[in-house]
C-alpha positions in Angstrom: 62.3 -34.3 203.3 63.1 -35.9 206.8 62.1 -33.2 208.7 58.6 -33.1 206.6 58.3 -36.5 207.1 59.0 -36.1 210.9 56.1 -33.7 211.1 53.5 -35.6 209.1 54.2 -38.6 211.3 53.9 -36.4 214.4 50.6 -34.8 213.6 49.5 -38.3 212.3 50.2 -39.7 215.9 47.7 -37.1 217.2 45.0 -37.8 214.6 45.5 -41.3 216.0 45.2 -40.0 219.9 42.1 -38.1 218.1 40.4 -40.9 216.8 40.9 -43.3 219.7 39.5 -39.9 222.3 36.8 -39.0 220.1 36.0 -42.8 219.2 36.1 -44.0 223.0 34.4 -40.6 224.5 31.2 -41.3 221.9 30.9 -45.0 222.2 30.9 -44.6 226.0 28.6 -41.9 226.4 26.4 -44.1 223.6 25.4 -41.2 221.2 23.6 -42.4 218.5 24.4 -41.9 214.8 28.1 -40.7 216.0 31.3 -42.5 216.0 33.8 -39.7 215.3 36.6 -42.4 215.4 37.7 -41.5 212.2 38.1 -37.6 212.3 41.9 -37.9 212.5 41.9 -40.4 209.8 40.1 -37.8 207.5 42.4 -35.2 208.7 45.5 -36.6 207.9 43.7 -37.9 204.6 42.9 -34.6 203.4 45.9 -32.9 204.1 48.5 -35.4 202.9 47.1 -37.8 200.8 45.4 -41.6 201.2 48.7 -43.4 201.9 49.0 -41.4 205.4 45.6 -41.6 205.4 45.7 -45.2 204.9 47.7 -45.6 207.8 46.3 -43.5 210.3 42.9 -45.2 209.5 44.6 -48.8 210.1 46.8 -47.8 213.2 43.8 -46.0 215.2 42.0 -49.3 215.3 44.9 -51.9 216.1 45.0 -49.3 219.0 41.7 -49.2 219.8 41.9 -52.9 219.7 44.4 -52.9 222.7 42.8 -50.3 224.6 39.3 -50.5 223.9 37.9 -53.9 222.9 39.3 -56.3 220.6 36.2 -56.1 218.3 37.9 -53.0 216.8 40.9 -54.6 214.9 39.0 -56.3 212.5 37.2 -52.7 211.2 41.1 -51.3 210.5 40.3 -52.3 206.9 37.6 -50.0 206.8 39.2 -47.0 208.7 41.8 -47.7 206.4 39.5 -47.4 203.4 38.4 -44.3 204.7 42.0 -42.6 204.7 42.4 -43.8 200.6 39.0 -42.6 199.6 39.3 -39.2 201.6 42.8 -39.0 200.1 42.0 -39.6 196.9 39.1 -37.3 196.4 41.6 -34.3 198.1 44.2 -35.0 196.1 42.1 -35.0 192.8 39.7 -32.2 193.7 41.5 -30.3 196.8 39.0 -30.5 200.4 36.6 -28.0 199.4 32.9 -27.9 200.9 31.7 -29.9 198.0 34.5 -32.6 198.4 34.1 -32.8 202.3 30.3 -33.6 201.4 31.2 -36.0 198.5 33.8 -37.8 200.6 31.2 -38.1 203.6 28.6 -39.6 201.2 31.1 -42.2 199.5 33.0 -43.2 202.8 29.1 -43.0 204.2 28.2 -45.8 201.9 31.4 -47.8 201.3 32.2 -47.7 205.2 29.0 -50.0 206.0 29.3 -51.9 203.0 32.6 -53.6 204.4 31.7 -53.2 207.8 28.7 -55.5 207.5 30.6 -58.0 206.0 33.2 -57.9 208.6 30.4 -57.9 211.2 28.5 -60.9 209.7 31.4 -63.3 209.0 33.7 -62.3 212.0 31.1 -61.5 214.9 27.6 -63.1 213.5 26.3 -59.5 212.9 26.6 -58.6 216.1 29.3 -56.5 217.3 28.4 -54.8 220.9 27.4 -51.4 219.7 23.8 -50.0 220.0 22.8 -51.0 216.4 22.5 -54.2 217.8 19.0 -53.6 219.1 18.3 -52.7 215.3 20.1 -55.4 213.8 18.1 -57.8 216.2 15.1 -56.0 215.7 15.2 -56.5 211.4 16.5 -59.9 212.2 13.3 -60.9 213.8 10.9 -59.4 211.1 12.5 -61.8 208.2 15.3 -59.6 206.7 18.1 -61.3 206.0 21.9 -61.5 208.1 23.1 -58.9 206.0 20.7 -56.7 205.3 19.9 -56.4 209.1 23.2 -55.5 210.0 23.7 -53.0 206.9 20.4 -50.9 207.3 21.8 -49.6 210.3 25.5 -49.0 209.6 24.4 -47.5 207.0 22.2 -44.9 208.3 24.7 -44.3 211.0 27.5 -44.2 208.8 25.7 -41.4 206.2 25.2 -39.4 209.6 28.6 -39.6 211.3 31.2 -39.6 208.4 29.6 -36.4 206.4 29.7 -34.2 210.0 32.9 -35.6 210.6 33.9 -34.6 206.6 32.3 -31.5 207.2 34.1 -30.8 211.0 37.2 -31.5 209.3 36.8 -29.3 206.0 36.0 -26.4 208.7 39.1 -27.3 211.0 41.0 -27.0 207.9 40.0 -23.6 206.9 41.1 -22.2 210.0 44.4 -24.0 210.3 47.4 -21.1 208.5 48.9 -23.3 205.4 52.4 -23.0 207.0 51.4 -25.1 209.9 50.6 -27.7 207.7 53.2 -27.7 205.3 51.0 -28.0 201.9 49.7 -26.4 199.1 46.5 -24.3 199.0 44.8 -26.9 197.1 44.5 -29.6 199.9 43.5 -27.2 202.3 40.2 -26.5 200.1 41.0 -23.0 199.3 40.4 -24.6 195.4 37.0 -24.2 194.5 35.4 -27.4 192.1 35.0 -25.9 188.8 
């Protein structure tokens, strides 16, 4: 049991590094509709469950807050919730293709709801991202601050989270179960009825 926990902790640390590196690179390149800062969270949650996913998500944003921008720290809640949602979906159904798509859609909707509340109450709706242009435009056109901050995040998150979940699904299909120390259910071998 101790050896397995050490293995999971090691993979979780690598997942945090993946989140930080992917999120930083995509953020630096200003690629629209992509963040890729939750791929590691989704990966760990899909194979080890919601609480490991929660831990990876929160720790990722704390690391990003130190290495990239302090504005990442409040959004640790969002990344943690991503881990919980994916972990519970994977625990119930395994992480097959339909679970990946469902996870992507659910977290693509829940993430911007929580993220918008944080953005509005902590940062006044603007967080220094590329979506701030759309937020300002929508606000100028007469929409409420919450709606102006939510709509761009919704579109970006739906695209990013579905693509991230599908990426994790295809990666998990290629990794031998023996390397993960899990049952085939979590890997996605079981198909929904």
